[in-house]
Backbone as CSV, one residue per row, in Angstrom:
resi,resn,N_x,N_y,N_z,CA_x,CA_y,CA_z,C_x,C_y,C_z
1,MET,79.618,91.666,119.641,80.187,92.711,118.814,79.787,92.463,117.370
2,ALA,79.444,93.481,116.651,78.988,93.372,115.272,80.140,93.027,114.352
3,THR,79.812,92.279,113.315,80.797,91.941,112.311,80.903,93.092,111.330
4,LYS,82.109,93.595,111.106,82.311,94.728,110.216,83.012,94.290,108.939
5,THR,82.695,93.096,108.480,83.319,92.560,107.285,82.761,93.269,106.058
6,GLN,83.638,93.554,105.120,83.212,94.234,103.905,83.759,93.509,102.698
7,SER,83.021,93.544,101.585,83.509,92.966,100.350,84.394,93.975,99.634
8,LYS,85.016,93.551,98.531,85.962,94.401,97.815,85.346,95.716,97.342
9,SER,84.105,95.658,96.834,83.490,96.868,96.287,82.601,97.559,97.309
10,SER,82.841,97.321,98.560,82.016,97.890,99.610,82.422,99.336,99.903
11,THR,81.831,99.884,100.939,82.071,101.275,101.276,83.417,101.471,101.948
12,ASN,83.907,102.717,101.928,85.120,103.070,102.662,84.790,103.297,104.127
13,THR,83.539,103.610,104.417,83.075,103.858,105.768,82.694,102.529,106.412
14,LYS,83.129,102.310,107.633,82.770,101.081,108.348,81.345,101.221,108.871
15,VAL,80.498,100.255,108.533,79.105,100.259,108.973,78.829,98.915,109.632
16,ALA,78.292,98.957,110.832,77.969,97.738,111.564,76.497,97.773,111.960
17,PRO,75.653,96.976,111.289,74.245,96.929,111.672,74.089,96.437,113.110
18,LEU,73.061,96.896,113.777,72.792,96.504,115.151,71.778,95.366,115.194
19,SER,71.795,94.628,116.288,70.812,93.593,116.576,70.701,92.592,115.426
20,ASP,69.479,92.342,114.952,69.263,91.346,113.899,69.074,92.008,112.531
21,ARG,69.826,93.058,112.285,69.718,93.772,111.010,70.869,93.402,110.080
22,VAL,70.605,93.508,108.784,71.620,93.277,107.761,71.644,94.463,106.809
23,MET,72.791,94.708,106.202,72.937,95.768,105.212,73.075,95.103,103.848
24,VAL,72.231,95.516,102.899,72.141,94.869,101.599,72.410,95.873,100.490
25,ARG,73.183,95.459,99.491,73.351,96.244,98.265,72.423,95.616,97.236
26,ALA,71.489,96.400,96.713,70.515,95.896,95.751,71.214,95.520,94.453
27,LEU,70.798,94.389,93.877,71.307,93.968,92.580,70.340,94.486,91.528
28,GLU,70.832,95.368,90.680,69.986,95.999,89.666,69.726,95.050,88.503
29,ASP,68.548,95.168,87.907,68.241,94.424,86.691,69.057,95.005,85.555
30,THR,69.607,94.129,84.700,70.420,94.606,83.596,69.565,95.018,82.403
31,GLU,68.314,94.596,82.364,67.432,94.910,81.246,66.873,96.321,81.372
32,GLN,67.165,97.178,80.375,66.626,98.529,80.376,65.663,98.750,79.216
33,MET,65.660,97.833,78.273,64.769,97.967,77.124,63.766,96.818,77.166
34,ARG,62.501,97.137,76.978,61.461,96.121,76.934,60.646,96.356,75.681
35,GLY,60.737,95.459,74.725,59.998,95.624,73.486,60.437,96.844,72.701
36,GLY,61.710,97.234,72.846,62.233,98.375,72.116,61.953,99.715,72.778
37,LEU,61.278,99.726,73.921,60.970,100.967,74.617,61.889,101.142,75.809
38,PHE,62.367,102.354,76.009,63.212,102.658,77.157,62.328,102.880,78.370
39,ILE,62.675,102.236,79.484,61.910,102.384,80.722,62.700,103.294,81.653
40,PRO,62.171,104.482,81.977,62.906,105.395,82.869,63.024,104.824,84.278
41,ASP,64.040,105.280,85.019,64.286,104.800,86.376,63.078,104.981,87.285
42,THR,62.319,106.046,87.076,61.173,106.309,87.943,60.042,105.312,87.732
43,ALA,60.009,104.642,86.578,58.947,103.679,86.290,59.357,102.246,86.589
44,LYS,60.616,102.012,86.885,61.088,100.658,87.165,60.625,100.203,88.534
45,GLU,60.434,98.897,88.655,60.091,98.335,89.963,61.337,98.301,90.830
46,LYS,61.125,98.364,92.134,62.250,98.288,93.063,62.849,96.887,92.995
47,PRO,64.171,96.786,93.069,64.776,95.450,93.045,64.406,94.673,94.295
48,GLN,64.341,93.360,94.159,63.994,92.511,95.286,65.104,91.519,95.587
49,GLN,66.256,91.683,94.937,67.411,90.841,95.183,68.567,91.701,95.619
50,GLY,69.429,91.143,96.456,70.589,91.898,96.882,71.661,91.004,97.465
51,GLU,72.806,91.626,97.733,73.930,90.930,98.344,74.163,91.529,99.722
52,ILE,74.325,90.672,100.712,74.540,91.141,102.077,75.970,91.658,102.213
53,ILE,76.090,92.906,102.684,77.378,93.582,102.838,77.862,93.516,104.288
54,ALA,76.940,93.603,105.239,77.298,93.568,106.663,76.157,92.927,107.443
55,VAL,76.506,92.278,108.561,75.542,91.542,109.374,75.702,91.956,110.828
56,GLY,74.578,92.152,111.510,74.607,92.458,112.937,74.909,91.207,113.758
57,PRO,75.065,91.365,115.067,75.436,90.242,115.924,74.286,89.280,116.241
58,GLY,73.053,89.682,116.026,71.905,88.838,116.341,71.045,89.484,117.407
59,ARG,69.850,88.943,117.601,68.904,89.514,118.566,69.004,88.777,119.902
60,TYR,68.489,89.428,120.938,68.411,88.800,122.255,67.034,88.194,122.435
61,GLU,66.997,86.981,122.958,65.741,86.313,123.263,65.906,85.630,124.606
62,LYS,65.166,86.082,125.614,65.256,85.558,126.979,66.701,85.636,127.500
63,ALA,67.308,86.800,127.355,68.663,87.094,127.847,69.755,86.272,127.172
64,THR,69.452,85.651,126.041,70.447,84.886,125.284,70.489,85.423,123.864
65,ARG,71.698,85.646,123.349,71.822,86.139,121.981,71.586,84.996,120.990
66,VAL,70.664,85.226,120.046,70.372,84.262,118.995,71.228,84.659,117.784
67,PRO,72.149,83.799,117.345,73.038,84.167,116.240,72.278,84.305,114.916
68,MET,72.858,85.073,114.006,72.254,85.309,112.695,72.398,84.066,111.810
69,GLU,71.380,83.812,110.982,71.444,82.713,110.020,72.082,83.175,108.717
70,LEU,72.106,84.489,108.490,72.658,85.052,107.260,74.114,85.444,107.476
71,SER,74.862,85.508,106.380,76.263,85.918,106.494,76.623,86.833,105.331
72,VAL,77.735,87.538,105.477,78.214,88.457,104.448,78.464,87.681,103.157
73,GLY,77.988,88.238,102.043,78.174,87.606,100.739,76.968,86.824,100.259
74,ASP,76.008,86.535,101.145,74.801,85.818,100.738,73.995,86.673,99.769
75,ARG,73.451,86.038,98.722,72.501,86.713,97.830,71.116,86.370,98.338
76,VAL,70.286,87.392,98.526,68.994,87.181,99.171,67.856,87.824,98.385
77,LEU,66.643,87.336,98.651,65.402,87.935,98.175,64.737,88.595,99.367
78,TYR,64.175,89.781,99.164,63.499,90.484,100.246,62.252,91.155,99.701
79,GLY,61.364,91.559,100.596,60.108,92.194,100.207,60.334,93.510,99.482
80,LYS,59.422,93.843,98.595,59.535,95.035,97.754,59.715,96.319,98.547
81,TYR,59.004,96.466,99.639,59.041,97.711,100.403,59.625,97.494,101.805
82,SER,60.505,96.518,101.949,61.117,96.203,103.242,62.280,97.125,103.545
83,GLY,62.552,97.320,104.816,63.754,98.010,105.264,63.767,99.503,105.047
84,SER,64.945,100.080,105.312,65.171,101.510,105.167,66.300,101.747,104.192
85,GLU,66.064,102.629,103.225,67.112,102.962,102.259,68.048,103.999,102.860
86,VAL,69.351,103.788,102.696,70.358,104.730,103.167,71.385,104.944,102.064
87,THR,72.007,106.120,102.069,73.073,106.426,101.124,74.353,106.644,101.908
88,ILE,75.372,105.864,101.581,76.672,105.969,102.242,77.721,106.041,101.140
89,ASP,78.573,107.056,101.197,79.609,107.270,100.172,79.004,107.276,98.771
90,ASN,77.870,107.965,98.603,77.173,108.100,97.324,76.708,106.771,96.736
91,GLU,76.485,105.770,97.559,75.984,104.483,97.095,74.758,104.111,97.921
92,GLN,73.726,103.584,97.251,72.465,103.234,97.911,72.555,101.852,98.543
93,TYR,72.083,101.729,99.780,72.019,100.461,100.491,70.654,100.344,101.142
94,LEU,70.355,99.157,101.618,69.107,98.884,102.309,69.460,98.202,103.626
95,ILE,68.914,98.703,104.725,69.106,98.067,106.019,67.767,97.471,106.426
96,LEU,67.767,96.150,106.655,66.525,95.485,107.016,66.764,94.413,108.069
97,ARG,65.692,93.975,108.696,65.778,92.939,109.711,65.948,91.583,109.039
98,GLU,66.554,90.670,109.762,66.744,89.315,109.236,65.392,88.691,108.867
99,SER,64.363,88.987,109.625,63.036,88.427,109.363,62.408,88.963,108.071
100,ASP,62.905,90.114,107.552,62.407,90.669,106.296,63.002,89.966,105.074
101,VAL,64.055,89.179,105.278,64.664,88.425,104.194,63.792,87.197,103.941
102,LEU,63.373,87.021,102.681,62.463,85.944,102.334,63.192,84.636,102.015
103,ALA,64.368,84.733,101.356,65.085,83.526,100.944,66.530,83.861,100.619
104,VAL,67.374,82.837,100.691,68.764,82.940,100.253,68.845,82.261,98.892
105,ILE,69.492,82.932,97.924,69.608,82.400,96.563,70.890,81.588,96.445
106,GLY,70.752,80.371,95.945,71.866,79.485,95.605,72.847,79.333,96.660
């Protein structure tokens, strides 16, 4: 059964990723000015850091479930164009496979 744990600022809608997928809230860069110039949202690079909001139960391998190494609350690095972007309750999230996560921060 999927873990439906949510953090305080999470969605009102219960979302449970399937298999070896995780749901990530992107952590935005706080810097909007570079050298005194304003950088519009369309020119900014996609964030590559996020916080895990929900975790699936894990994948099956040879009829045995392999548990997830990631957990809710982990801060992670992921590939620039990894996963699928979804909007839930007017908030942007990213759903990606555990294998798309490159590293856990701190």
